[in-house]
C-alpha positions in Angstrom: -23.1 70.3 34.8 -25.7 69.7 32.2 -26.5 71.9 29.5 -30.0 71.8 28.0 -30.6 71.7 24.2 -32.9 73.8 22.2 -35.2 71.2 20.9 -38.2 72.3 22.7 -38.2 75.5 20.8 -37.9 73.7 17.4 -40.8 71.5 18.1 -43.1 74.4 18.9 -41.9 76.4 15.7 -42.6 73.4 13.5 -46.3 73.2 15.0 -46.7 77.0 14.3 -45.5 76.6 10.7 -47.8 73.5 10.3 -50.8 75.5 11.6 -50.1 78.3 9.4 -50.0 76.0 6.3 -53.2 74.3 7.3 -55.0 77.8 7.9 -53.8 79.1 4.4 -55.2 75.9 2.8 -58.4 76.3 4.6 -58.7 80.0 3.5 -57.8 79.1 -0.2 -60.5 76.2 -0.3 -63.1 78.4 1.5 -62.7 81.1 -1.1 -62.6 78.9 -4.0 -65.9 76.9 -3.1 -67.7 80.2 -2.2 -66.8 81.5 -5.7 -67.8 78.4 -7.5 -71.2 78.6 -5.6 -71.6 82.3 -6.3 -71.1 82.0 -10.1 -72.7 78.8 -10.6 -74.5 79.2 -14.0 -77.5 77.2 -13.0 -77.9 79.3 -9.8 -77.7 82.7 -11.8 -80.5 81.5 -14.2 -82.9 80.6 -11.3 -85.0 83.1 -9.6 -86.6 81.5 -6.6 -90.3 81.9 -6.5 -93.1 79.9 -4.7 -95.2 78.5 -7.4 -98.8 77.8 -6.9 -99.9 74.0 -6.8 -102.2 72.4 -9.4 -103.2 68.9 -10.4 -103.1 69.6 -14.1 -99.4 70.6 -14.6 -97.5 68.6 -17.2 -94.1 68.8 -19.2 -94.1 71.2 -22.1 -93.0 70.5 -25.7 -89.2 71.1 -26.5 -89.4 74.4 -28.4 -88.0 77.7 -27.9 -89.3 79.2 -24.7 -89.0 82.4 -22.7 -89.3 82.4 -19.1 -91.0 85.4 -17.4 -90.8 85.5 -13.6 -92.9 87.6 -11.3 -91.4 87.8 -7.9 -93.2 88.3 -4.5 -92.3 92.0 -4.8 -93.8 92.3 -8.2 -90.4 92.5 -10.0 -90.5 91.2 -13.6 -87.5 89.1 -14.9 -87.2 88.0 -18.5 -84.8 84.9 -18.1 -82.7 86.3 -15.6 -82.7 90.0 -16.3 -84.8 92.3 -14.3 -87.0 94.4 -16.6 -89.7 97.1 -16.3 -93.3 96.5 -17.6 -92.6 99.1 -20.5 -89.4 97.3 -21.6 -91.2 93.9 -21.5 -93.1 94.5 -24.8 -89.9 95.4 -26.8 -88.0 92.3 -25.5 -90.8 90.0 -26.4 -91.3 91.5 -29.7 -87.6 91.1 -30.5 -87.8 87.4 -29.7 -91.2 86.8 -31.3 -89.9 88.3 -34.6 -87.1 85.6 -34.7 -89.5 82.7 -33.8 -93.3 82.8 -34.5 -93.8 79.4 -32.5 -92.4 81.2 -29.3 -93.5 79.6 -26.0 -94.0 82.0 -23.1 -93.7 80.3 -19.6 -94.8 82.6 -16.7 -93.5 81.8 -13.3 -95.4 83.6 -10.6 -94.9 83.6 -6.9 -98.0 82.8 -4.8 -97.9 86.1 -3.1 -97.8 88.2 -6.2 -100.6 90.7 -6.7 -102.7 89.6 -9.5 -103.0 93.0 -11.1 -99.3 92.6 -12.0 -99.9 89.1 -13.5 -102.7 90.8 -15.6 -100.4 93.4 -16.9 -97.8 90.8 -18.0 -100.4 88.7 -19.6 -101.8 91.7 -21.5 -98.4 92.7 -22.7 -97.8 89.1 -24.0 -101.1 89.3 -25.7 -100.4 92.7 -27.4 -97.1 91.2 -28.8 -99.1 88.4 -30.5 -97.8 85.3 -28.6 -100.4 82.7 -28.5 -98.5 79.9 -26.7 -98.5 81.0 -23.0 -98.1 78.6 -20.0 -98.1 79.3 -16.3 -95.6 77.3 -14.2 -96.9 75.3 -11.4 -95.9 72.5 -9.0 -97.8 69.3 -8.5 -100.1 68.9 -5.6 
């Protein structure tokens, strides 16, 4: 009479343990890379807008600049912070007092209502900033 061993069960248990290790590693790397992408500093600074196209766009001087972004919905961002039109003047005034040669670059989405752009330009003018540029992409 031949008695069978239990080797069949050990091989299946080993494959289950290996699968468990591989799945845990997958979950670890998936979470790690998603966190790295979420908190990427370059991604946080950038607010996506569809800039208008122009032939005359060119590089700017290397001086202190403030980016004002107007989204398609009409939201106003100074650098990466969402601000209201009433708070824009105080934010720009504080930066202008520090540096009188301050450059303001306005990034406007193509679909933004022009009335909103006029409000921002008027606010920049009231602060006294003379160096104003509008960001465009090359045609």
